[in-house]
N, C-alpha and C positions, 0 to 999 in steps of 0.2 A: 507798751505793756500788752500782753495777750491775756485776756481774761477769759477763764473757762466757764462753762455753764455751772449753775448752782448745784447740779446733781453730780459733779465730779469732785468730791471733797479732798481726794488725794493728789490730784494732778498727775496721775499715772499716764494720761494721754500724751504728756509732753516729755516723758522720760527718755524717749529715743532721740529727742532733739534738743538737748539741753543747751540753752544760751548760744543758739546758732548765730545770732547777730550781735553777740558781745565779743569784745577782744579781750582775751586773757592777758593780765599783767604779771601773773605769776608763771613760772615754769611748771607745767602740769605733767606729772608722771602718770601716764594712763594705765599703767600696770599696778598702781597703788590701789589697795582696797580698804575702804573704810569699814570698821567693824561697829557693831551695836554697842551702845554705852548706856547702861542703866545705873551708873554710879553717882551721877550728879544729883545733888539734893534738890528735890522739887522746891520751887520758889527762888532758888539761886539764880544769879545771872547766867551761868553756863547752862543750866537746865531750860530757863525761860527762852534764851536765844536758840537753842537747839530745837525747842518746840515750835517756835515761830518758823524757823527755817523748814522743819519737816512738814509743817502745815501749808506754808504759803509760797515758798521760793520757786518750787516747780510749777505751782498753779499760777504764778505771776508771769509765766512764760520762761522760767529758768533763770531769770536774773532780777536783782533788786538793788537799787541804789543804796549806798552806805547811809545816806540821810534817811531814807524810808526805814531801813532796817533798825537804825538806832532810835528813830522816833516811835516805831511799834513796840520796841522793847522797853522804852521809857514808859509808855502807857500801861504796861503790866508791872511796873515797879523795878525795872532794872536801870540804874543810872548809866549815862552815856559812858563814863570811863570804864565801868565794869563790862558793859556790852561790848565795847571794843576789844577788851581783853578776852572775852568769851569767844568773839569772832576769830581772834588770832589763834586760839586754841582749836577752833573748828578747821581753820586752815592747816594747822599743823596735823590734825587728824585726817585730813583729805576728805573732809565733808563739803567745804566750799573752796572756791578759788577766787582771788581778786581778778576783776574784769571790768573794763570800761565799755560803756555804751554811749555813742555820740559824745565822747570826751567826759562823761559823767562817771565818777568812780563807784564801784558797787562790787557785788559778788554773785557768782554763778554756782551752780551745783557742780562739785567735782565729779568727773566721770566715774571714779572709783567709789562713789557714795551712792549711785543710782540703786543698786541691788540692796544695800542696807536700807535705803528709804523705802523701797518697795516692800521689803520684809516688815518694816515698821508699820506700813499702811495696813497690811493684812492683819497683823497682830492687834494694833490699837483699835481699828474700826470693826473687825469681825472676830471678837474673841470666841474661842472654840471650847467645847466642853465634851468630856468623855461620858459614854454611858457605861454600865457595869460590864456589858458584854463586848465592848470594843477591844481591839487587839493593843498590845503593848509592844514596845521596841526596846531590846537590850543592846547596849553598846559595850563591847569588849575591845580593849586596845592594849598594846604592849609597845612601848617606845624605849629605845636604848637610852643610856644615861647621857650620851652626848647630845641628845635631844631634850634635855631637861626643860629648857625654856619653852620649846614647842609643847611639851606635855602640860606645862603650867598654862599656856594659852588655850589649849584644848579644854582643860578642866574649867577654866574661867568662862569660856564661850558656851560650853555645855550648860553651866550653871545659869547664864543669862538667857537661855532659851527655855528654861524651866525643867531641865532634867534633874532627876534625883540621883543620889549617890548610894548604891548598894555596897560597893567596895571601892577602893581607890581606882582600880582599873576596870570597874563594871558599873555602868551607869544605866538609868532606866527613864523612859518617857512614854507618853502616849504615842501610838504608832503614827498618828498624823504629824508628828514632829520629825519623822525619819528623814524626809527630804531635807529639812534644814540641817539635821545632823550630817547628812551626806555632803551638803554644801560646805559646812565648816571643815570637814575632813579634807575635801578637795582644795579649798583655800589654803589650808595649812600644809598641803602636799604630803599627807600621811594617810591617805585612803587605804593603802596596802598594809597599814599597821593596825587596822581595825576590822571587826566583824560585826555586823548588825543582825540581830535575831528578831524575828516577828513571833510573838507568843501570846498566850492567853494569860489571865490573871496568874501571877507567880504563886507557887505553893511555898509556904514559909512555915516555920515552927512558931506556933502561937497565933494570935489574931493578925489578919492582913492589915487592919487598921493601925495596929502598933507598928507593923513594918513600914507602912506609908509614913507614919509620923517620924520614924528614923531616917528614912530615905530623903525627905523633904523638911525644909524648916518651915513647918506649918505656922509657927508663932509669928514669923516675919511676914509671911504671906498674908495671914489674917490681919495683922497690924496695918499693912498697906491699904487692904480693903477698908478697914475701919477709918483710917485717916481720910480716904476718899469720901466715905459716907459722911464724915464729920465736916469736911470742907464744902460739900454740896449743900449741907443743911444751912450753911451761912451764905453760900454763893448764889444758889438758884433763887432768882427774883420771883416775887408773887405777881408782880405786874410785868407788862411787856417793856423790856429795857430799850434805851437807845442803841443805835448801832455801835457807838463807841463803848457802851456799857457792856453790850453783848460781846464785843471783842475781848474786853478785859476779863470777863467771867468765863468765857469759853476757853481762851488760852490758859488761864490760870487752872481751870478745871482739867484740861487735856494734860497739862504739865504734872498734875498730881496723879492723874490716871495712867499715863502712858507707860510707866514702868511695870504696872500690875500684870498686863498680858505677857510680859517677858518672864517674870518670876513664877506666875501662877500658870501651870499647864493645863488647868481645867479639869482636875481629877474628878472621878465619879462621886456624886454627893453621898452615896452609901459608904464611902471610905473616909469621909471627913467628919469632923465634929458636928454634932447636931445643930448647933447655933452658927454654923459657918456663914459669914457675911457676904460671900461672893455673889450670890444671886441678887441680893439688894443692890450691891455695888454696880452690877451690870445694868440693872434697871435704871438707876440714876445716871449712869453714863449715856444710856439711850435717851433719857429726857434732856440731858445737856445738849447732845448732838441735834436732836430733833428741833429743840427750841432755838438754839443759838448759833449753830454753824453757819446758816445762811446770812443773818444780819452781821455776824462777825466778818464774813468775807466782803460784804458790801462796804464795811468800814475800812478794810484793807485796800480795797480798790480806791476809795476816796483818798486815803493817804498817799497811795502810789501816784495818783493823778496830781495831787497837791505838791508832791515832792519831785515831780518830773521823772518818776521812775517808770 
């Protein structure tokens, strides 16, 4: 096992050398690209296993034994049978690939998932916020009817990175998301069907705050923030937890948090309701990370050592 330093929470240092000393037991299609998934319900086996994989698989050297992964998932409430089903789904989505190391069965990061995981690192650990004077990006696209399925994928993926819907073929987001939009268009092979415009605050009929509320599902975003705040009120310990407790609390908290930076683009506070909970949510995420990320990693290292991972 290759343990990273405590100040490398995402494991990006190993992204270029995923599982170099593990032998893949699945056929790996290197041109397959994994896409972001924010549809799994927080607390479900599928969501918890993905959270553990995203947090620790790369940091553990790009490979983890099946026994270690199942054990870690059990510690956050995912029974072994459901964990194995969740892993099978991650294999199907090209997030992990079955691989043996010294004859021990386990899983490595699929090469096609590296960029997705890197995007997740940036979003989850460094949430961004617009100021009222920051530029916006408008996305205009037109796809022929024969590409209806691709059009559906594009709309779904734009929604998953926090874009708003002005009209069916005209979307909007903070300009700092433009590179991610470009990446999506390139991955879908439709860059030539779209035009991106960099602009100032759009001029609308009526109040811009009302337009923002039409373009984004603010109720859903607000509910996600309040769910995280409620979870932290019961999860964050008053005393210093053991490493095992820190792992359980940290992974559970990240599992609730990690979808928020995808659906919330960080709109200017002047354009949001006065009691918007986003700022408090980010504060609690910072507390969670500062207090528990390091002891949680120490617990993972202990489990990896005990399971021969």
